[in-house]
FIKOLZA-1660 file (N, C-alpha, C; in steps of 0.1 Angstrom, whole numbers, plus 5000, padded with zeros to 4 digits):
% residues 115
   i   px   py   pz ch aa at
   1 5009 4986 5001  A  X  N
   1 5001 5003 5004  A  X CA
   1 5004 5014 5004  A  X  C
   2 5007 5018 4990  A  X  N
   2 5013 5034 4992  A  X CA
   2 5005 5047 4994  A  X  C
   3 5010 5056 5003  A  X  N
   3 4999 5066 5005  A  X CA
   3 4999 5076 4997  A  X  C
   4 4992 5085 4999  A  X  N
   4 4985 5095 4991  A  X CA
   4 5003 5105 4989  A  X  C
   5 5004 5108 5005  A  X  N
   5 5018 5117 5013  A  X CA
   5 5032 5112 5007  A  X  C
   6 5033 5097 5004  A  X  N
   6 5044 5089 4995  A  X CA
   6 5044 5089 4983  A  X  C
   7 5030 5090 4981  A  X  N
   7 5030 5095 4963  A  X CA
   7 5032 5106 4959  A  X  C
   8 5029 5118 4964  A  X  N
   8 5032 5132 4964  A  X CA
   8 5049 5135 4967  A  X  C
   9 5056 5125 4977  A  X  N
   9 5070 5127 4978  A  X CA
   9 5074 5119 4965  A  X  C
  10 5074 5110 4964  A  X  N
  10 5083 5106 4955  A  X CA
  10 5079 5114 4938  A  X  C
  11 5068 5120 4941  A  X  N
  11 5068 5131 4924  A  X CA
  11 5077 5142 4929  A  X  C
  12 5074 5148 4941  A  X  N
  12 5083 5161 4939  A  X CA
  12 5097 5155 4946  A  X  C
  13 5103 5144 4945  A  X  N
  13 5119 5143 4947  A  X CA
  13 5124 5143 4933  A  X  C
  14 5119 5145 4920  A  X  N
  14 5123 5144 4909  A  X CA
  14 5129 5156 4899  A  X  C
  15 5135 5156 4894  A  X  N
  15 5141 5175 4891  A  X CA
  15 5131 5189 4888  A  X  C
  16 5129 5196 4891  A  X  N
  16 5121 5206 4888  A  X CA
  16 5105 5202 4893  A  X  C
  17 5102 5194 4898  A  X  N
  17 5092 5191 4899  A  X CA
  17 5082 5198 4908  A  X  C
  18 5065 5204 4912  A  X  N
  18 5064 5212 4919  A  X CA
  18 5047 5205 4913  A  X  C
  19 5043 5210 4923  A  X  N
  19 5027 5212 4929  A  X CA
  19 5021 5223 4929  A  X  C
  20 5007 5221 4924  A  X  N
  20 5005 5227 4922  A  X CA
  20 4985 5227 4921  A  X  C
  21 4982 5231 4930  A  X  N
  21 4963 5228 4927  A  X CA
  21 4958 5234 4916  A  X  C
  22 4950 5227 4911  A  X  N
  22 4942 5225 4900  A  X CA
  22 4930 5218 4897  A  X  C
  23 4919 5224 4894  A  X  N
  23 4907 5217 4894  A  X CA
  23 4903 5211 4906  A  X  C
  24 4906 5219 4915  A  X  N
  24 4904 5209 4929  A  X CA
  24 4910 5193 4937  A  X  C
  25 4923 5188 4925  A  X  N
  25 4932 5181 4927  A  X CA
  25 4945 5190 4930  A  X  C
  26 4954 5181 4933  A  X  N
  26 4971 5184 4934  A  X CA
  26 4976 5181 4919  A  X  C
  27 4981 5186 4912  A  X  N
  27 4987 5182 4901  A  X CA
  27 5002 5183 4899  A  X  C
  28 5008 5176 4897  A  X  N
  28 5026 5176 4899  A  X CA
  28 5027 5179 4887  A  X  C
  29 5037 5188 4882  A  X  N
  29 5044 5194 4870  A  X CA
  29 5056 5191 4868  A  X  C
  30 5064 5195 4857  A  X  N
  30 5079 5196 4854  A  X CA
  30 5078 5206 4845  A  X  C
  31 5081 5219 4850  A  X  N
  31 5076 5232 4838  A  X CA
  31 5068 5237 4833  A  X  C
  32 5058 5235 4844  A  X  N
  32 5045 5238 4841  A  X CA
  32 5033 5227 4833  A  X  C
  33 5042 5215 4835  A  X  N
  33 5033 5205 4826  A  X CA
  33 5030 5193 4835  A  X  C
  34 5018 5190 4832  A  X  N
  34 5014 5179 4847  A  X CA
  34 5020 5168 4839  A  X  C
  35 5024 5157 4850  A  X  N
  35 5026 5147 4851  A  X CA
  35 5021 5132 4852  A  X  C
  36 5014 5137 4868  A  X  N
  36 5012 5128 4877  A  X CA
  36 4995 5142 4887  A  X  C
  37 4984 5134 4889  A  X  N
  37 4982 5142 4897  A  X CA
  37 4968 5131 4908  A  X  C
  38 4965 5137 4915  A  X  N
  38 4955 5130 4923  A  X CA
  38 4947 5144 4936  A  X  C
  39 4941 5135 4947  A  X  N
  39 4940 5142 4957  A  X CA
  39 4938 5130 4969  A  X  C
  40 4947 5140 4979  A  X  N
  40 4948 5131 4991  A  X CA
  40 4938 5127 4999  A  X  C
  41 4922 5125 4993  A  X  N
  41 4914 5122 5003  A  X CA
  41 4906 5109 4991  A  X  C
  42 4913 5107 4975  A  X  N
  42 4913 5101 4965  A  X CA
  42 4920 5087 4971  A  X  C
  43 4914 5073 4965  A  X  N
  43 4915 5060 4969  A  X CA
  43 4932 5059 4958  A  X  C
  44 4929 5067 4943  A  X  N
  44 4935 5065 4931  A  X CA
  44 4946 5078 4930  A  X  C
  45 4952 5076 4922  A  X  N
  45 4965 5090 4910  A  X CA
  45 4962 5086 4901  A  X  C
  46 4969 5098 4892  A  X  N
  46 4966 5096 4876  A  X CA
  46 4976 5099 4875  A  X  C
  47 4985 5088 4866  A  X  N
  47 5004 5091 4856  A  X CA
  47 5000 5091 4842  A  X  C
  48 5009 5099 4839  A  X  N
  48 5010 5100 4821  A  X CA
  48 5010 5085 4820  A  X  C
  49 5015 5079 4809  A  X  N
  49 5020 5067 4801  A  X CA
  49 5017 5070 4787  A  X  C
  50 5020 5062 4780  A  X  N
  50 5020 5059 4766  A  X CA
  50 5002 5053 4767  A  X  C
  51 4994 5050 4752  A  X  N
  51 4986 5040 4755  A  X CA
  51 4996 5023 4751  A  X  C
  52 5004 5026 4750  A  X  N
  52 5013 5008 4745  A  X CA
  52 5012 5004 4762  A  X  C
  53 5018 5012 4771  A  X  N
  53 5021 5007 4784  A  X CA
  53 5004 5011 4793  A  X  C
  54 4996 5016 4786  A  X  N
  54 4984 5019 4791  A  X CA
  54 4979 5005 4791  A  X  C
  55 4976 5000 4780  A  X  N
  55 4971 4991 4780  A  X CA
  55 4980 4979 4784  A  X  C
  56 4992 4975 4784  A  X  N
  56 4994 4963 4791  A  X CA
  56 4989 4965 4804  A  X  C
  57 4996 4977 4814  A  X  N
  57 4987 4980 4825  A  X CA
  57 4973 4973 4831  A  X  C
  58 4964 4979 4819  A  X  N
  58 4952 4974 4824  A  X CA
  58 4948 4963 4822  A  X  C
  59 4959 4952 4810  A  X  N
  59 4956 4940 4808  A  X CA
  59 4960 4932 4818  A  X  C
  60 4972 4934 4823  A  X  N
  60 4982 4926 4834  A  X CA
  60 4969 4931 4850  A  X  C
  61 4969 4943 4852  A  X  N
  61 4962 4942 4860  A  X CA
  61 4953 4956 4866  A  X  C
  62 4940 4946 4856  A  X  N
  62 4927 4957 4861  A  X CA
  62 4922 4962 4871  A  X  C
  63 4922 4956 4884  A  X  N
  63 4927 4953 4897  A  X CA
  63 4929 4967 4903  A  X  C
  64 4943 4968 4895  A  X  N
  64 4949 4980 4905  A  X CA
  64 4951 4994 4892  A  X  C
  65 4945 4988 4878  A  X  N
  65 4955 4999 4870  A  X CA
  65 4939 5004 4861  A  X  C
  66 4939 5016 4861  A  X  N
  66 4920 5014 4849  A  X CA
  66 4925 5031 4840  A  X  C
  67 4914 5029 4828  A  X  N
  67 4918 5037 4823  A  X CA
  67 4912 5053 4831  A  X  C
  68 4920 5064 4829  A  X  N
  68 4919 5071 4840  A  X CA
  68 4907 5085 4831  A  X  C
  69 4902 5090 4838  A  X  N
  69 4888 5098 4836  A  X CA
  69 4892 5110 4827  A  X  C
  70 4885 5112 4815  A  X  N
  70 4887 5131 4813  A  X CA
  70 4902 5123 4801  A  X  C
  71 4912 5121 4806  A  X  N
  71 4929 5124 4802  A  X CA
  71 4928 5106 4795  A  X  C
  72 4924 5096 4798  A  X  N
  72 4921 5081 4794  A  X CA
  72 4925 5079 4780  A  X  C
  73 4924 5088 4771  A  X  N
  73 4924 5090 4760  A  X CA
  73 4936 5088 4751  A  X  C
  74 4950 5097 4761  A  X  N
  74 4959 5102 4760  A  X CA
  74 4968 5093 4762  A  X  C
  75 4964 5084 4769  A  X  N
  75 4973 5075 4779  A  X CA
  75 4971 5071 4792  A  X  C
  76 4965 5075 4796  A  X  N
  76 4969 5085 4812  A  X CA
  76 4963 5074 4818  A  X  C
  77 4971 5065 4828  A  X  N
  77 4967 5056 4836  A  X CA
  77 4958 5060 4851  A  X  C
  78 4950 5052 4859  A  X  N
  78 4945 5055 4872  A  X CA
  78 4951 5043 4881  A  X  C
  79 4953 5046 4891  A  X  N
  79 4962 5036 4899  A  X CA
  79 4962 5035 4917  A  X  C
  80 4956 5023 4920  A  X  N
  80 4947 5022 4930  A  X CA
  80 4960 5024 4941  A  X  C
  81 4959 5036 4951  A  X  N
  81 4973 5034 4960  A  X CA
  81 4971 5020 4969  A  X  C
  82 4958 5016 4971  A  X  N
  82 4962 5003 4982  A  X CA
  82 4966 4992 4977  A  X  C
  83 4967 4985 4964  A  X  N
  83 4971 4978 4959  A  X CA
  83 4981 4979 4951  A  X  C
  84 4989 4991 4943  A  X  N
  84 5001 4988 4935  A  X CA
  84 5007 4986 4946  A  X  C
  85 5019 4978 4938  A  X  N
  85 5033 4979 4942  A  X CA
  85 5039 4990 4945  A  X  C
  86 5048 4996 4955  A  X  N
  86 5051 5005 4955  A  X CA
  86 5066 5008 4944  A  X  C
  87 5072 4996 4940  A  X  N
  87 5079 5002 4932  A  X CA
  87 5080 5001 4922  A  X  C
  88 5065 4994 4917  A  X  N
  88 5062 4998 4902  A  X CA
  88 5058 5010 4901  A  X  C
  89 5051 5021 4914  A  X  N
  89 5039 5027 4915  A  X CA
  89 5055 5038 4908  A  X  C
  90 5066 5041 4917  A  X  N
  90 5081 5046 4918  A  X CA
  90 5084 5047 4903  A  X  C
  91 5084 5035 4897  A  X  N
  91 5088 5035 4882  A  X CA
  91 5074 5041 4872  A  X  C
  92 5069 5040 4877  A  X  N
  92 5052 5052 4868  A  X CA
  92 5057 5062 4870  A  X  C
  93 5057 5068 4883  A  X  N
  93 5057 5086 4880  A  X CA
  93 5071 5089 4877  A  X  C
  94 5082 5080 4879  A  X  N
  94 5094 5087 4872  A  X CA
  94 5093 5087 4858  A  X  C
  95 5087 5075 4849  A  X  N
  95 5084 5074 4839  A  X CA
  95 5077 5084 4831  A  X  C
  96 5067 5090 4838  A  X  N
  96 5058 5101 4832  A  X CA
  96 5062 5111 4833  A  X  C
  97 5069 5114 4846  A  X  N
  97 5085 5125 4848  A  X CA
  97 5087 5129 4835  A  X  C
  98 5099 5119 4828  A  X  N
  98 5107 5115 4818  A  X CA
  98 5098 5119 4806  A  X  C
  99 5086 5118 4803  A  X  N
  99 5073 5121 4794  A  X CA
  99 5078 5134 4791  A  X  C
 100 5074 5139 4797  A  X  N
 100 5065 5157 4803  A  X CA
 100 5081 5163 4806  A  X  C
 101 5091 5160 4810  A  X  N
 101 5102 5167 4810  A  X CA
 101 5107 5170 4800  A  X  C
 102 5118 5180 4797  A  X  N
 102 5126 5185 4786  A  X CA
 102 5137 5175 4786  A  X  C
 103 5135 5170 4773  A  X  N
 103 5148 5163 4770  A  X CA
 103 5158 5165 4779  A  X  C
 104 5171 5180 4777  A  X  N
 104 5178 5184 4783  A  X CA
 104 5177 5178 4800  A  X  C
 105 5168 5182 4811  A  X  N
 105 5167 5179 4818  A  X CA
 105 5163 5160 4823  A  X  C
 106 5162 5156 4814  A  X  N
 106 5158 5143 4816  A  X CA
 106 5174 5134 4810  A  X  C
 107 5185 5140 4803  A  X  N
 107 5198 5138 4802  A  X CA
 107 5204 5137 4815  A  X  C
 108 5204 5149 4817  A  X  N
 108 5209 5152 4831  A  X CA
 108 5203 5144 4844  A  X  C
 109 5195 5142 4844  A  X  N
 109 5185 5131 4855  A  X CA
 109 5197 5120 4849  A  X  C
 110 5195 5113 4841  A  X  N
 110 5199 5098 4835  A  X CA
 110 5220 5103 4839  A  X  C
 111 5221 5107 4835  A  X  N
 111 5240 5112 4840  A  X CA
 111 5240 5112 4853  A  X  C
 112 5230 5115 4861  A  X  N
 112 5230 5115 4877  A  X CA
 112 5233 5102 4882  A  X  C
 113 5222 5096 4874  A  X  N
 113 5214 5081 4880  A  X CA
 113 5223 5068 4876  A  X  C
 114 5232 5069 4864  A  X  N
 114 5234 5057 4860  A  X CA
 114 5255 5059 4866  A  X  C
 115 5255 5047 4869  A  X  N
 115 5266 5037 4872  A  X CA
 115 5267 5039 4888  A  X  C
% end
């Protein structure tokens, strides 16, 4: 089980990530672009993914992952915090950040985290 606070801390630990309340929820952004979102009161969060990753996640664990409302058609995935593996959520949030962050920032992140 992962709490919303753990999810938020994970996301904010990525370079230049920032929290911005929007639409009555917390959006997590890099340089103003949303890569994840959720509400402390909710039981799930939403992360940016490719349509291919979305299809794989929904097929593999439909009890954990679902098509995100409003943005699901773009690949976004809803993730149940009470059922998701913490390492898998870490990987998903990091990948969502990578899809959203500027290429230079991703290269710097990769260089710091390799080796």
